[in-house]
C-alpha positions in Angstrom: 13.7 4.3 -11.3 15.1 7.8 -11.6 18.2 8.2 -9.6 21.1 10.6 -8.9 24.4 9.7 -7.4 24.5 11.6 -4.1 27.4 9.9 -2.4 27.3 10.3 1.4 23.9 12.0 1.9 22.0 8.8 2.9 24.8 7.9 5.3 24.9 11.4 6.7 21.2 11.4 7.3 21.4 8.0 9.0 24.1 9.3 11.3 22.3 12.5 12.0 19.1 10.5 12.8 21.1 8.4 15.3 22.9 11.2 17.1 20.6 14.3 16.9 16.9 13.4 16.3 15.8 17.1 16.3 18.3 18.1 13.6 17.2 15.1 11.5 13.6 16.2 11.9 14.4 19.8 10.8 16.2 18.4 7.7 13.4 16.0 6.7 10.6 18.6 7.3 12.5 21.0 5.0 13.0 18.3 2.3 9.3 17.4 2.4 8.4 21.1 1.9 10.9 21.3 -1.0 9.4 18.2 -2.7 5.7 19.0 -2.1 5.4 21.2 -5.3 6.7 18.3 -7.4 4.3 15.8 -5.6 1.4 18.2 -6.4 2.5 18.5 -10.0 2.9 14.8 -10.5 -0.6 14.2 -8.9 -2.1 16.3 -11.7 -1.2 13.6 -14.1 -3.6 11.1 -12.6 -6.5 10.6 -15.1 -10.0 11.9 -14.6 -11.6 8.6 -15.7 -10.5 5.0 -15.5 -12.2 1.7 -16.0 -16.0 2.5 -16.1 -17.2 0.1 -13.4 -14.3 0.5 -11.1 -15.4 3.9 -9.6 -18.7 2.4 -8.3 -18.5 1.1 -4.8 -21.2 -1.5 -4.9 -21.9 -4.6 -2.9 -21.5 -6.9 -5.9 -17.9 -5.7 -6.1 -17.1 -7.0 -2.6 -14.2 -9.3 -2.0 -14.6 -12.7 -0.3 -13.6 -11.3 3.0 -16.4 -8.7 2.8 -14.2 -5.6 2.4 -15.0 -3.6 -0.7 -12.5 -3.2 -3.4 -10.9 0.3 -3.1 -12.6 2.8 -5.4 -10.7 5.3 -7.6 -11.3 8.9 -7.0 -9.4 11.3 -9.3 -9.4 14.1 -6.7 -8.2 11.8 -4.0 -5.5 10.3 -6.2 -4.3 13.8 -7.2 -4.2 14.9 -3.6 -2.7 11.6 -2.4 0.8 12.3 -3.7 3.1 12.9 -0.8 6.9 13.3 -0.5 8.6 10.9 1.8 12.1 11.3 3.2 14.2 8.3 4.3 17.7 7.8 5.5 18.3 4.6 3.5 17.8 2.1 6.4 18.7 -1.1 4.5 22.1 -1.6 2.9 20.9 -4.5 0.7 18.0 -2.5 -0.7 19.0 1.1 -0.9 16.3 3.7 -1.2 16.4 7.3 -2.3 16.5 10.1 0.2 13.3 11.7 -1.2 10.6 9.8 -3.0 7.1 10.6 -4.2 4.5 8.1 -3.0 0.8 7.6 -3.8 -1.1 7.4 -0.4 -4.6 6.5 -1.7 -5.4 2.8 -2.3 -7.3 3.5 -5.6 -4.4 5.7 -6.9 -1.8 3.1 -6.0 -3.8 0.3 -7.7 -4.2 2.4 -10.8 -0.5 3.1 -10.9 1.1 -0.2 -10.0 -1.4 -3.1 -10.1 0.1 -6.1 -11.9 3.4 -6.3 -10.2 2.5 -9.7 -8.6 -0.3 -11.0 -10.7 -1.8 -10.5 -14.1 -5.6 -10.8 -14.4 -8.3 -9.2 -16.6 -8.5 -6.2 -14.3 -4.8 -5.5 -14.8 -5.0 -6.2 -18.5 -7.8 -3.6 -18.8 -5.8 -1.1 -16.8 -2.9 -1.6 -19.2 -5.1 -1.2 -22.2 -6.7 2.0 -20.9 -3.7 3.7 -19.3 -0.7 2.2 -21.1 2.0 -0.1 -20.0 2.3 -3.8 -20.1 2.4 -6.0 -17.0 5.4 -8.0 -16.3 4.7 -10.1 -13.2 7.4 -9.8 -10.6 8.7 -6.4 -11.8 8.1 -3.0 -10.5 5.8 -1.0 -12.7 4.0 2.3 -13.0 1.3 3.6 -15.3 1.4 7.2 -14.1 3.9 8.0 -11.4 7.2 7.0 -13.1 6.4 8.7 -16.4 5.2 11.9 -14.6 8.4 12.1 -12.5 10.6 11.2 -15.5 9.2 14.2 -17.5 10.2 16.4 -14.6 13.8 15.2 -14.2 15.3 18.7 -14.0 12.9 19.5 -11.1 13.9 16.2 -9.4 17.6 17.1 -9.7 16.9 20.5 -8.3 15.1 19.0 -5.3 18.0 16.6 -4.6 20.6 19.4 -4.9 18.5 21.5 -2.5 18.2 18.6 -0.1 22.0 18.3 0.0 22.3 22.0 0.5 19.7 22.0 3.2 21.4 19.2 5.1 24.7 21.0 4.9 23.2 24.3 6.0 21.4 22.8 9.1 24.5 20.8 10.1 26.7 23.9 9.8 24.3 26.0 11.8 24.3 23.4 14.6 28.1 23.0 14.5 28.6 26.8 14.7 26.2 27.4 17.5 
């Protein structure tokens, strides 16, 4: 997990959310806008091709409860990267203020399948797209590496998030 020590920003956002919802919404909307270029850039790292038979949505690929297994679409996976802003709601499990999240089922499966179980599908994904499955651990075939390569951009987004929060809070205080 890529992280920066931003002491106080999560707590400040949490307090702002509690006392002034409209200010919190202004801040989070601006943070999402600032992080969107990174999300789009990271999305471009999703591969054009994956396992040969996975793309096909066919009845023989149906699960026992009759829902089809999510298909992988490169364009959907690339466009499915979205920035999310949180105020760190849980003290025991702190989360970053801005994170990039894969919103499509196929893209999420390609990126993180194998965190809970290891089966032939997961092993084939590991072989084709790198990585090795360690059951019970967070993993990423695409997203983590793509963000890690862009660490200076991530740091700039976090710095801008802090500055944005300060600017909006100061504007409200001074008005």
